[in-house]
N, C-alpha and C positions, 0 to 999 in steps of 0.2 A: 831543559834547555835546547831549544832548536843549533841545526845545526846552520854553522856559517852560514854556509852557500844556502839555508834555507830562508836565514835573514837578510841575506843581502838580496834575494827574490822580492819577499818582501817590500822591502824598502822601492827596492825599483817600480814598486805598484803606484806607489806614493805619487810621486813623478806623473801619473797619467792624472790624476788627480786633479793635475792643475789646468788645464783644459779643459772641464767639467767647472770649476772654481771658477772661470772668465768669465764661466755662461749662467751657474746657475746663479752668482751671489748679487748679477745684478738685480733681482728680484727683494733683495733684502733692503731692509736702509743702510750705512753706515754706521750711521750715529746712536743702529743700537744694537752695534755689536757691543759683546765682551770681550774687557780686558783680560785673558790670561797670560800673567808674566810667573814662573817660574827659575827664582835663583838657587843656582847648582853649584854641585865645585865635580870636573869631572871624572876626577878616579872616585865620588865617594860610592859607594855601594849603596846604596839606599834612592841616590841620584841618579845612578845607572839604570837599574833596575825602573824605577817610577819612569826613564824614558824612554826603556826600549821595549818592557812593557805594559805600561800605564797611558802613557803620553799619546802613544800609537793610535788609540783607538778614535781618533778626533778624524784620523784620513780613512778610516775606514768604517766612518758614518758619516752621518753630513753634520755632525758640531761644528766643525768645521767652519761652513756657511755662518752661522752665527759667533763666531773668535775670532779675535787679534790673535793669537802668540804669542810672546815675545821670554825666547831662551835667553838670561843672565848666570852666564859661567863664573867663575872667584871670588864665586856667597864667603867661605873663610878665608881666604886671602887677607895680606894685610900690605901695607905700602911705606916701603921703611923712606921714612921722610929727609935720612941723610944723602942717601943718592938715589933715591925716586927707582929704585931695587923691588923687586916683589917676592913676598916668601910666602907660600901653600898650606895650607894644610897638612897637602899627602906630599910632601916634597915638591924635587923640581921634576920631577916628571909630570905631575899634574900641573904644573906652571905653564910647560910646555905643550902640554896637551888642549889644557886656557885657553892660552892662546892662541893657537891653531883654528879651536873651537870659535874663538870672539870674531878671529880675521875669516871664517869663513860665515859667518853672521853678515860679517861687513862688507863683503867682495860678493857676494848671496844674499842681499837682503829679503827675495823673495822668502820666503817659511817654507815653501814645499823644496825646495832644492838644497838649503842648509841644514833642515832640519834631519834629511836622506842623509848625511855625510856625518854629523851628530850623533846617529841612531848608530851609524853602524863605525865609528868611536867608542860609543859606549858598551855595543853589547862586546866588542874586544877588550874595555875592559872589566866588563863582569867576566868574562874568559880567562882573566889573567895574561893574555894576549895583544896589551894595545902598542907594543914596540910595531906591529905590525900592519901599523894602522895606513898606512901606505899601501895595503890594497884596496883598502876601499876605495882609494880614487879611480882605479883599476877597474876593481866594479861595477862603479858609477859609471864609467865613461870622464869622470870632472879631471879639470887640469891641475895637476901637482905646485907645478910652478908658483901662480898670483897669492897660493896658499902660503908657501915657503917666504916667496920673499918678503909680503906683509908679513911673517911670524919675524923669520929671522934680520927684518929689521929693522924690526925694533916696535914696526906699526901695533906686532900683539902685545905688546908691554903699556902701547897708550891707551891704549880701547881698555887691557886690564885695570890700566888707572881709574878709565871712566868706571868701568863698573864695579868697581870697589867702592870710588867715592856714591856711586848710586845706591848701595846695599847698606851703605848706612848711613844711609838718610831716611830708611826706612819706617816706621811709626804705627804700630812697634817695631821695636827693632827683633833679627830675623834670631834667632835661637838656634836653627836647628837646618837641614835640608834633606831632601829637597824643601823649600819654604814658598808655599803656594801663595798667588795672591791674584783674585777677580774683581777685577774692580777698586783692584786700589785696601781689597782688605781680606789680610790674611786668614786661608783657613783651617790651618794649625795641621793636627795627625791629623784629618782627617784629607789630606790632600790626595787620597787614591781616588775619593768620591767627587775630585774636580766636578766630574758630569755634574753632577746635583746643582753644583753653586753656580755654576753657569747657564744653567738651565733658568734656574730659580732666578740668574741677576738679570737675564734678559727681557727686553720689555718689549719685543718687534713683536709684531703681526704673524708673520711667517716663522710657525714654531717646527721646529728639526723635527726627524723622527723619533731622535735619543733622546730629545727630550720627554718624549711622548712612555719610552716606559722606566723612567726614575721619577 
């Protein structure tokens, strides 16, 4: 496992992609982009490893040019219909982190921005240091206030209810995490091979280099 410092540097490099994305994606037809959706739990080790180790590759190659990436936390959580509270598979700490991550997605809808923060959170989760997550804001130069206001003010729970409702509509239903879906088709246990499935689903004329190696 790489050091936290190196991991943060890698995340910072992802932000440089934003300017590249705005220029290179103009040559692609948005209608041809592949929807890549990841349903996960923030303190699930398989989910965290996938987000940190596997999913980051779409930012290191040009696969992001053909993909609409959507991260959906709260995958194995449940809403108590009596009081609308949420219980999470890995306890209250996971609910808190799910809330922070859903707030990040909502406040910074640009995937380059919220993925960087979630990547940092999940790296710490792998290391068993998720309580140090405030360091991620400092290292990435992101404001802590909006995220905490969203989470502590109840918006994180509202977003959680929304994501849980969306997850329950999956057909076939989710049976493990991470649950990766390409253009509404789950790829099951082959989720680490998501690049192959995304490239196979892509119908555009401009084939990214990432697809040429699969």
